C-alpha positions in Angstrom: 36.4 28.7 -17.6 36.4 26.9 -13.9 37.5 23.2 -13.5 35.0 21.3 -11.8 36.1 18.3 -10.0 33.9 15.3 -9.1 33.8 13.8 -5.6 32.3 10.6 -5.1 29.7 9.6 -2.8 32.0 7.4 -1.4 34.7 10.0 -0.9 31.7 12.4 0.4 31.0 9.8 3.1 34.7 9.3 4.4 35.0 13.2 4.6 31.6 13.4 6.4 33.0 10.6 8.9 36.2 12.4 9.8 36.6 12.8 13.7 35.7 16.3 14.6 38.4 16.9 16.9 41.0 15.8 13.8 38.9 18.4 11.7 39.7 21.2 14.2 43.6 20.2 14.4 43.7 20.3 10.5 41.9 23.5 10.3 44.6 24.5 12.8 42.0 26.1 15.3 42.8 26.7 19.0 40.4 24.5 21.1 40.2 23.2 24.5 38.0 20.7 26.2 36.0 21.5 28.9 37.0 19.4 31.8 34.1 20.3 34.1 31.7 19.2 31.5 29.4 16.3 32.6 27.1 14.7 29.8 23.6 14.4 30.6 22.4 11.7 28.0 25.4 10.0 25.9 28.6 9.7 27.9 30.9 9.8 24.9 29.6 13.9 24.6 32.3 16.1 25.2 32.2 20.0 25.5 34.8 22.2 23.8 35.9 26.2 23.4 36.7 26.8 19.8 38.7 30.3 19.2 37.6 31.9 15.8 39.4 35.1 15.5 37.6 37.5 17.9 34.8 34.7 18.9 34.5 31.6 20.7 32.5 29.2 20.2 31.1 26.5 23.2 30.5 23.4 21.2 29.0 19.8 22.5 30.4 17.2 20.3 28.7 13.4 20.0 30.5 11.5 17.8 29.6 13.3 14.6 27.1 15.5 15.7 27.7 19.0 16.9 25.9 21.8 18.3 26.7 25.6 19.6 25.2 25.9 23.2 24.6 29.5 22.6 23.4 29.6 18.9 20.8 26.9 17.9 21.8 27.3 14.4 25.3 26.3 14.6 24.3 22.5 14.6 25.0 19.9 12.2 26.4 16.4 11.8 29.4 15.4 10.1 32.6 16.8 9.3 31.6 18.8 5.9 28.7 20.3 8.1 31.5 21.3 11.1 33.5 23.1 8.3 30.8 24.8 6.7 29.9 26.0 10.3 33.1 26.9 11.4 34.5 28.5 8.4 31.0 30.0 7.3 31.8 28.5 3.7 30.1 26.5 0.8 29.8 22.6 0.7 32.0 22.6 -2.1 34.5 24.7 -0.2 34.1 22.6 2.8 34.8 19.4 0.6 38.0 21.2 -0.7 39.3 21.9 2.5 38.9 18.6 4.3 40.5 17.1 1.0 43.7 19.0 1.4 44.2 17.7 4.9 42.8 14.1 4.3 45.2 13.1 2.1 
């Protein structure tokens, strides 16, 4: 019988607030910051390229929010959504992945 682990709302909130670049490093993904990107609205926005096997995603990050410049379905807010999009996994799996490297 599968064992269910309870994750408190405070833990979920903490995981969601993890910095997205730290999440990329924790997932051991290769990424580079685009030095030529000039944000139009929010000056804190950055554009990065993330290597996912044979695929490369061009993402714009603004705080906890992200979107893929080439795929409008690839967007969200917070580290849990970020992992779900990058790893194409469920909420439960994303929480487990983040918990592993956030301890």
